[in-house]
mmJSON file of the N, C-alpha and C atoms, coordinates in Angstrom:
{"data_MODEL":{"atom_site":{
"group_PDB":["ATOM","ATOM","ATOM","ATOM","ATOM","ATOM","ATOM","ATOM","ATOM","ATOM","ATOM","ATOM","ATOM","ATOM","ATOM","ATOM","ATOM","ATOM","ATOM","ATOM","ATOM","ATOM","ATOM","ATOM","ATOM","ATOM","ATOM","ATOM","ATOM","ATOM","ATOM","ATOM","ATOM","ATOM","ATOM","ATOM","ATOM","ATOM","ATOM","ATOM","ATOM","ATOM","ATOM","ATOM","ATOM","ATOM","ATOM","ATOM","ATOM","ATOM","ATOM","ATOM","ATOM","ATOM","ATOM","ATOM","ATOM","ATOM","ATOM","ATOM","ATOM","ATOM","ATOM","ATOM","ATOM","ATOM","ATOM","ATOM","ATOM","ATOM","ATOM","ATOM","ATOM","ATOM","ATOM","ATOM","ATOM","ATOM","ATOM","ATOM","ATOM","ATOM","ATOM","ATOM","ATOM","ATOM","ATOM","ATOM","ATOM","ATOM","ATOM","ATOM","ATOM","ATOM","ATOM","ATOM","ATOM","ATOM","ATOM","ATOM","ATOM","ATOM","ATOM","ATOM","ATOM","ATOM","ATOM","ATOM","ATOM","ATOM","ATOM","ATOM","ATOM","ATOM","ATOM","ATOM","ATOM","ATOM","ATOM","ATOM","ATOM","ATOM","ATOM"],
"id":[1,2,3,4,5,6,7,8,9,10,11,12,13,14,15,16,17,18,19,20,21,22,23,24,25,26,27,28,29,30,31,32,33,34,35,36,37,38,39,40,41,42,43,44,45,46,47,48,49,50,51,52,53,54,55,56,57,58,59,60,61,62,63,64,65,66,67,68,69,70,71,72,73,74,75,76,77,78,79,80,81,82,83,84,85,86,87,88,89,90,91,92,93,94,95,96,97,98,99,100,101,102,103,104,105,106,107,108,109,110,111,112,113,114,115,116,117,118,119,120,121,122,123],
"type_symbol":["N","C","C","N","C","C","N","C","C","N","C","C","N","C","C","N","C","C","N","C","C","N","C","C","N","C","C","N","C","C","N","C","C","N","C","C","N","C","C","N","C","C","N","C","C","N","C","C","N","C","C","N","C","C","N","C","C","N","C","C","N","C","C","N","C","C","N","C","C","N","C","C","N","C","C","N","C","C","N","C","C","N","C","C","N","C","C","N","C","C","N","C","C","N","C","C","N","C","C","N","C","C","N","C","C","N","C","C","N","C","C","N","C","C","N","C","C","N","C","C","N","C","C"],
"label_atom_id":["N","CA","C","N","CA","C","N","CA","C","N","CA","C","N","CA","C","N","CA","C","N","CA","C","N","CA","C","N","CA","C","N","CA","C","N","CA","C","N","CA","C","N","CA","C","N","CA","C","N","CA","C","N","CA","C","N","CA","C","N","CA","C","N","CA","C","N","CA","C","N","CA","C","N","CA","C","N","CA","C","N","CA","C","N","CA","C","N","CA","C","N","CA","C","N","CA","C","N","CA","C","N","CA","C","N","CA","C","N","CA","C","N","CA","C","N","CA","C","N","CA","C","N","CA","C","N","CA","C","N","CA","C","N","CA","C","N","CA","C","N","CA","C"],
"label_alt_id":[null,null,null,null,null,null,null,null,null,null,null,null,null,null,null,null,null,null,null,null,null,null,null,null,null,null,null,null,null,null,null,null,null,null,null,null,null,null,null,null,null,null,null,null,null,null,null,null,null,null,null,null,null,null,null,null,null,null,null,null,null,null,null,null,null,null,null,null,null,null,null,null,null,null,null,null,null,null,null,null,null,null,null,null,null,null,null,null,null,null,null,null,null,null,null,null,null,null,null,null,null,null,null,null,null,null,null,null,null,null,null,null,null,null,null,null,null,null,null,null,null,null,null],
"label_comp_id":["MET","MET","MET","ASN","ASN","ASN","ILE","ILE","ILE","GLU","GLU","GLU","GLU","GLU","GLU","PHE","PHE","PHE","ARG","ARG","ARG","GLU","GLU","GLU","TYR","TYR","TYR","CYS","CYS","CYS","LEU","LEU","LEU","SER","SER","SER","PHE","PHE","PHE","LYS","LYS","LYS","GLY","GLY","GLY","VAL","VAL","VAL","HIS","HIS","HIS","GLU","GLU","GLU","LYS","LYS","LYS","MET","MET","MET","PRO","PRO","PRO","PHE","PHE","PHE","PRO","PRO","PRO","ASN","ASN","ASN","VAL","VAL","VAL","PRO","PRO","PRO","ASP","ASP","ASP","LYS","LYS","LYS","TYR","TYR","TYR","SER","SER","SER","ARG","ARG","ARG","ASP","ASP","ASP","VAL","VAL","VAL","LEU","LEU","LEU","CYS","CYS","CYS","PHE","PHE","PHE","TYR","TYR","TYR","VAL","VAL","VAL","ALA","ALA","ALA","ASP","ASP","ASP","LYS","LYS","LYS"],
"label_asym_id":["A","A","A","A","A","A","A","A","A","A","A","A","A","A","A","A","A","A","A","A","A","A","A","A","A","A","A","A","A","A","A","A","A","A","A","A","A","A","A","A","A","A","A","A","A","A","A","A","A","A","A","A","A","A","A","A","A","A","A","A","A","A","A","A","A","A","A","A","A","A","A","A","A","A","A","A","A","A","A","A","A","A","A","A","A","A","A","A","A","A","A","A","A","A","A","A","A","A","A","A","A","A","A","A","A","A","A","A","A","A","A","A","A","A","A","A","A","A","A","A","A","A","A"],
"label_entity_id":["1","1","1","1","1","1","1","1","1","1","1","1","1","1","1","1","1","1","1","1","1","1","1","1","1","1","1","1","1","1","1","1","1","1","1","1","1","1","1","1","1","1","1","1","1","1","1","1","1","1","1","1","1","1","1","1","1","1","1","1","1","1","1","1","1","1","1","1","1","1","1","1","1","1","1","1","1","1","1","1","1","1","1","1","1","1","1","1","1","1","1","1","1","1","1","1","1","1","1","1","1","1","1","1","1","1","1","1","1","1","1","1","1","1","1","1","1","1","1","1","1","1","1"],
"label_seq_id":[1,1,1,2,2,2,3,3,3,4,4,4,5,5,5,6,6,6,7,7,7,8,8,8,9,9,9,10,10,10,11,11,11,12,12,12,13,13,13,14,14,14,15,15,15,16,16,16,17,17,17,18,18,18,19,19,19,20,20,20,21,21,21,22,22,22,23,23,23,24,24,24,25,25,25,26,26,26,27,27,27,28,28,28,29,29,29,30,30,30,31,31,31,32,32,32,33,33,33,34,34,34,35,35,35,36,36,36,37,37,37,38,38,38,39,39,39,40,40,40,41,41,41],
"pdbx_PDB_ins_code":[null,null,null,null,null,null,null,null,null,null,null,null,null,null,null,null,null,null,null,null,null,null,null,null,null,null,null,null,null,null,null,null,null,null,null,null,null,null,null,null,null,null,null,null,null,null,null,null,null,null,null,null,null,null,null,null,null,null,null,null,null,null,null,null,null,null,null,null,null,null,null,null,null,null,null,null,null,null,null,null,null,null,null,null,null,null,null,null,null,null,null,null,null,null,null,null,null,null,null,null,null,null,null,null,null,null,null,null,null,null,null,null,null,null,null,null,null,null,null,null,null,null,null],
"Cartn_x":[36.163,34.87,33.784,32.825,31.719,30.515,29.432,28.278,27.626,27.577,26.982,27.841,29.153,30.052,29.904,29.781,29.593,28.284,27.224,25.916,26.013,26.62,26.783,27.609,28.651,29.492,28.671,27.903,27.083,26.061,25.423,24.397,24.971,26.283,26.899,26.986,26.805,26.872,25.551,25.653,24.473,23.596,22.308,21.363,21.208,21.799,21.721,20.624,19.839,18.878,18.845,18.354,18.307,16.872,16.732,15.396,15.488,14.448,14.329,13.318,13.796,12.925,12.061,12.255,11.52,10.773,9.9,9.261,8.22,7.678,6.559,6.88,8.137,8.486,8.454,8.147,8.063,9.412,10.5,11.827,12.262,12.468,12.784,14.115,15.054,16.35,16.25,15.419,15.246,14.565,13.736,13.07,14.07,15.232,16.24,17.258,17.083,18.019,17.842,18.939,18.939,19.745,19.149,19.82,20.028,21.088,21.357,21.121,20.328,19.999,20.663,21.198,21.811,20.987,20.46,19.642,18.487,17.858,16.711,17.009,18.241,18.61,19.214],
"Cartn_y":[-6.771,-6.818,-6.646,-7.557,-7.42,-6.794,-6.579,-5.864,-6.619,-7.93,-8.707,-8.646,-8.671,-8.539,-7.157,-6.137,-4.774,-4.662,-5.26,-5.25,-5.926,-7.098,-7.813,-7.001,-6.329,-5.491,-4.348,-3.664,-2.552,-3.024,-4.153,-4.666,-5.246,-5.437,-5.994,-4.979,-3.699,-2.672,-2.585,-2.282,-2.179,-1.006,-1.241,-0.177,0.105,-0.724,-0.505,-1.378,-0.768,-1.547,-1.003,-1.808,-1.408,-1.156,-0.302,0.06,0.54,0.263,0.8,1.946,3.204,4.327,4.876,4.431,5.007,3.955,3.161,2.064,2.506,3.708,4.12,5.221,5.492,6.532,5.955,6.793,6.28,5.863,6.45,6.132,4.758,3.813,2.442,2.328,3.228,3.158,3.612,4.582,5.058,4.018,3.18,2.123,1.106,1.002,0.015,0.54,1.76,2.348,1.672,1.2,0.581,1.472,1.858,2.734,2.0,2.361,1.838,2.964,2.692,3.674,3.261,4.261,4.027,4.795,4.087,4.693,5.493,4.946,5.558,6.926,7.174,8.455,8.207],
"Cartn_z":[-13.851,-13.188,-14.248,-14.261,-15.206,-14.495,-15.226,-14.676,-13.518,-13.59,-12.495,-11.235,-11.4,-10.251,-9.621,-10.466,-9.965,-9.187,-9.718,-9.051,-7.69,-7.631,-6.365,-5.374,-5.872,-5.02,-4.417,-5.25,-4.761,-3.732,-4.006,-3.097,-1.806,-1.751,-0.546,0.594,0.29,1.32,2.082,3.349,4.204,3.755,3.676,3.343,1.864,1.004,-0.445,-1.039,-1.928,-2.7,-4.122,-5.027,-6.425,-6.847,-7.851,-8.31,-9.756,-10.51,-11.866,-11.776,-11.666,-11.33,-12.464,-13.679,-14.806,-15.62,-15.016,-15.759,-16.779,-16.647,-17.493,-18.494,-18.743,-19.715,-21.126,-22.116,-23.49,-24.085,-23.616,-24.141,-23.638,-24.545,-24.129,-23.397,-23.665,-22.994,-21.539,-21.278,-19.901,-19.031,-19.613,-18.844,-18.321,-18.955,-18.568,-17.56,-17.074,-16.119,-14.761,-14.211,-12.886,-11.951,-10.827,-9.863,-8.55,-7.876,-6.546,-5.549,-4.544,-3.52,-2.219,-1.518,-0.212,0.812,1.784,2.84,2.235,1.197,0.514,-0.084,-0.482,-1.112,-2.465],
"occupancy":[1.0,1.0,1.0,1.0,1.0,1.0,1.0,1.0,1.0,1.0,1.0,1.0,1.0,1.0,1.0,1.0,1.0,1.0,1.0,1.0,1.0,1.0,1.0,1.0,1.0,1.0,1.0,1.0,1.0,1.0,1.0,1.0,1.0,1.0,1.0,1.0,1.0,1.0,1.0,1.0,1.0,1.0,1.0,1.0,1.0,1.0,1.0,1.0,1.0,1.0,1.0,1.0,1.0,1.0,1.0,1.0,1.0,1.0,1.0,1.0,1.0,1.0,1.0,1.0,1.0,1.0,1.0,1.0,1.0,1.0,1.0,1.0,1.0,1.0,1.0,1.0,1.0,1.0,1.0,1.0,1.0,1.0,1.0,1.0,1.0,1.0,1.0,1.0,1.0,1.0,1.0,1.0,1.0,1.0,1.0,1.0,1.0,1.0,1.0,1.0,1.0,1.0,1.0,1.0,1.0,1.0,1.0,1.0,1.0,1.0,1.0,1.0,1.0,1.0,1.0,1.0,1.0,1.0,1.0,1.0,1.0,1.0,1.0],
"B_iso_or_equiv":[0.0,0.0,0.0,0.0,0.0,0.0,0.0,0.0,0.0,0.0,0.0,0.0,0.0,0.0,0.0,0.0,0.0,0.0,0.0,0.0,0.0,0.0,0.0,0.0,0.0,0.0,0.0,0.0,0.0,0.0,0.0,0.0,0.0,0.0,0.0,0.0,0.0,0.0,0.0,0.0,0.0,0.0,0.0,0.0,0.0,0.0,0.0,0.0,0.0,0.0,0.0,0.0,0.0,0.0,0.0,0.0,0.0,0.0,0.0,0.0,0.0,0.0,0.0,0.0,0.0,0.0,0.0,0.0,0.0,0.0,0.0,0.0,0.0,0.0,0.0,0.0,0.0,0.0,0.0,0.0,0.0,0.0,0.0,0.0,0.0,0.0,0.0,0.0,0.0,0.0,0.0,0.0,0.0,0.0,0.0,0.0,0.0,0.0,0.0,0.0,0.0,0.0,0.0,0.0,0.0,0.0,0.0,0.0,0.0,0.0,0.0,0.0,0.0,0.0,0.0,0.0,0.0,0.0,0.0,0.0,0.0,0.0,0.0],
"pdbx_formal_charge":[null,null,null,null,null,null,null,null,null,null,null,null,null,null,null,null,null,null,null,null,null,null,null,null,null,null,null,null,null,null,null,null,null,null,null,null,null,null,null,null,null,null,null,null,null,null,null,null,null,null,null,null,null,null,null,null,null,null,null,null,null,null,null,null,null,null,null,null,null,null,null,null,null,null,null,null,null,null,null,null,null,null,null,null,null,null,null,null,null,null,null,null,null,null,null,null,null,null,null,null,null,null,null,null,null,null,null,null,null,null,null,null,null,null,null,null,null,null,null,null,null,null,null],
"auth_seq_id":[1,1,1,2,2,2,3,3,3,4,4,4,5,5,5,6,6,6,7,7,7,8,8,8,9,9,9,10,10,10,11,11,11,12,12,12,13,13,13,14,14,14,15,15,15,16,16,16,17,17,17,18,18,18,19,19,19,20,20,20,21,21,21,22,22,22,23,23,23,24,24,24,25,25,25,26,26,26,27,27,27,28,28,28,29,29,29,30,30,30,31,31,31,32,32,32,33,33,33,34,34,34,35,35,35,36,36,36,37,37,37,38,38,38,39,39,39,40,40,40,41,41,41],
"auth_comp_id":["MET","MET","MET","ASN","ASN","ASN","ILE","ILE","ILE","GLU","GLU","GLU","GLU","GLU","GLU","PHE","PHE","PHE","ARG","ARG","ARG","GLU","GLU","GLU","TYR","TYR","TYR","CYS","CYS","CYS","LEU","LEU","LEU","SER","SER","SER","PHE","PHE","PHE","LYS","LYS","LYS","GLY","GLY","GLY","VAL","VAL","VAL","HIS","HIS","HIS","GLU","GLU","GLU","LYS","LYS","LYS","MET","MET","MET","PRO","PRO","PRO","PHE","PHE","PHE","PRO","PRO","PRO","ASN","ASN","ASN","VAL","VAL","VAL","PRO","PRO","PRO","ASP","ASP","ASP","LYS","LYS","LYS","TYR","TYR","TYR","SER","SER","SER","ARG","ARG","ARG","ASP","ASP","ASP","VAL","VAL","VAL","LEU","LEU","LEU","CYS","CYS","CYS","PHE","PHE","PHE","TYR","TYR","TYR","VAL","VAL","VAL","ALA","ALA","ALA","ASP","ASP","ASP","LYS","LYS","LYS"],
"auth_asym_id":["A","A","A","A","A","A","A","A","A","A","A","A","A","A","A","A","A","A","A","A","A","A","A","A","A","A","A","A","A","A","A","A","A","A","A","A","A","A","A","A","A","A","A","A","A","A","A","A","A","A","A","A","A","A","A","A","A","A","A","A","A","A","A","A","A","A","A","A","A","A","A","A","A","A","A","A","A","A","A","A","A","A","A","A","A","A","A","A","A","A","A","A","A","A","A","A","A","A","A","A","A","A","A","A","A","A","A","A","A","A","A","A","A","A","A","A","A","A","A","A","A","A","A"],
"auth_atom_id":["N","CA","C","N","CA","C","N","CA","C","N","CA","C","N","CA","C","N","CA","C","N","CA","C","N","CA","C","N","CA","C","N","CA","C","N","CA","C","N","CA","C","N","CA","C","N","CA","C","N","CA","C","N","CA","C","N","CA","C","N","CA","C","N","CA","C","N","CA","C","N","CA","C","N","CA","C","N","CA","C","N","CA","C","N","CA","C","N","CA","C","N","CA","C","N","CA","C","N","CA","C","N","CA","C","N","CA","C","N","CA","C","N","CA","C","N","CA","C","N","CA","C","N","CA","C","N","CA","C","N","CA","C","N","CA","C","N","CA","C","N","CA","C"],
"pdbx_PDB_model_num":[1,1,1,1,1,1,1,1,1,1,1,1,1,1,1,1,1,1,1,1,1,1,1,1,1,1,1,1,1,1,1,1,1,1,1,1,1,1,1,1,1,1,1,1,1,1,1,1,1,1,1,1,1,1,1,1,1,1,1,1,1,1,1,1,1,1,1,1,1,1,1,1,1,1,1,1,1,1,1,1,1,1,1,1,1,1,1,1,1,1,1,1,1,1,1,1,1,1,1,1,1,1,1,1,1,1,1,1,1,1,1,1,1,1,1,1,1,1,1,1,1,1,1]
}}}
């Protein structure tokens, strides 16, 4: 399973959405963090 397959798998569940929660931090690596939220949690 590659990263795109994993992303599609996670998004296939009901109530799941993705978000990049740290767009404005100075650390460039933290800006690239992608999180999956289930039921807004």
